[in-house]
C-alpha positions as CSV (number, residue, x, y, z in Angstrom):
1,X,0.0,0.0,0.0
2,X,1.2,3.5,-0.8
3,X,1.0,6.4,1.7
4,X,1.3,10.1,1.1
5,X,3.3,11.5,4.0
6,X,3.1,15.2,4.5
7,X,5.8,16.6,6.8
8,X,5.5,20.0,8.3
9,X,8.8,21.5,9.5
10,X,9.3,24.3,12.0
11,X,11.1,27.3,10.6
12,X,14.5,26.0,11.7
13,X,13.6,22.3,11.2
14,X,14.7,21.4,7.7
15,X,18.4,21.9,8.4
16,X,18.2,19.5,11.4
17,X,16.3,17.0,9.1
18,X,19.1,17.0,6.5
19,X,21.8,16.8,9.2
20,X,20.2,13.7,10.6
21,X,19.7,12.1,7.1
22,X,23.4,12.6,6.5
23,X,24.3,11.1,9.9
24,X,21.8,8.2,10.1
25,X,20.1,7.8,6.7
26,X,16.4,7.7,6.4
27,X,16.1,5.4,9.4
28,X,13.4,3.3,7.7
29,X,12.7,-0.2,9.1
30,X,13.1,-3.1,6.7
31,X,9.9,-3.5,4.7
32,X,9.2,0.3,4.4
33,X,10.1,1.7,1.0
34,X,10.7,5.3,0.1
35,X,9.2,6.0,-3.3
36,X,9.8,9.8,-4.0
37,X,9.6,13.2,-2.3
38,X,9.0,16.9,-3.1
39,X,9.8,19.9,-0.9
40,X,8.0,23.2,-1.1
41,X,9.9,26.3,-2.3
42,X,9.8,27.8,1.2
43,X,11.3,24.6,2.7
44,X,8.4,24.3,5.2
45,X,6.7,21.1,3.9
46,X,7.8,17.8,2.3
47,X,5.5,15.5,0.4
48,X,6.7,11.9,0.3
49,X,5.3,8.7,-1.0
50,X,6.1,5.7,1.1
51,X,5.2,2.1,0.4
52,X,4.6,-0.8,2.9
53,X,2.2,-3.6,3.6
54,X,2.7,-3.2,7.3
55,X,1.5,0.2,8.6
56,X,3.3,-0.4,11.9
57,X,6.6,0.1,10.0
58,X,5.4,3.5,8.9
59,X,4.5,4.3,12.5
60,X,8.0,3.3,13.7
61,X,9.6,5.5,11.0
62,X,7.4,8.5,12.0
63,X,8.3,8.0,15.7
64,X,12.0,8.3,14.8
65,X,11.4,11.7,13.2
66,X,8.6,13.1,15.4
67,X,11.0,15.4,17.3
68,X,11.8,17.3,14.1
69,X,8.5,17.4,12.1
70,X,4.7,17.0,12.3
71,X,3.2,14.4,10.1
72,X,0.0,13.9,8.2
73,X,-0.4,10.4,6.5
74,X,-3.0,9.3,4.0
75,X,-3.2,6.0,2.2
76,X,-3.3,6.7,-1.5
77,X,-3.9,4.8,-4.8
78,X,-2.7,5.8,-8.2
79,X,-5.2,7.3,-10.6
80,X,-4.6,4.5,-13.1
81,X,-5.6,1.9,-10.4
82,X,-8.7,3.9,-9.5
83,X,-9.7,4.1,-13.2
84,X,-9.9,0.3,-13.4
85,X,-12.8,0.4,-11.0
86,X,-15.0,2.3,-13.5
């Protein structure tokens, strides 16, 4: 299953995020896959697509980053998959 993860950073947060990524990597548990990400021009928000069949892995990953960002998570399906329903 795919998830849209929306991360909201405090004004000084993005620098801390990238420092941790350089030090520790993405800190994703095995079975959680990073698909892609986009960051807004003002560096306040990151949109990521993550993939897993075990939502508890996503929860573990969020817990590792919760001190640096606030998260919104929505399960998502591609438009091409939805179109098959109609």
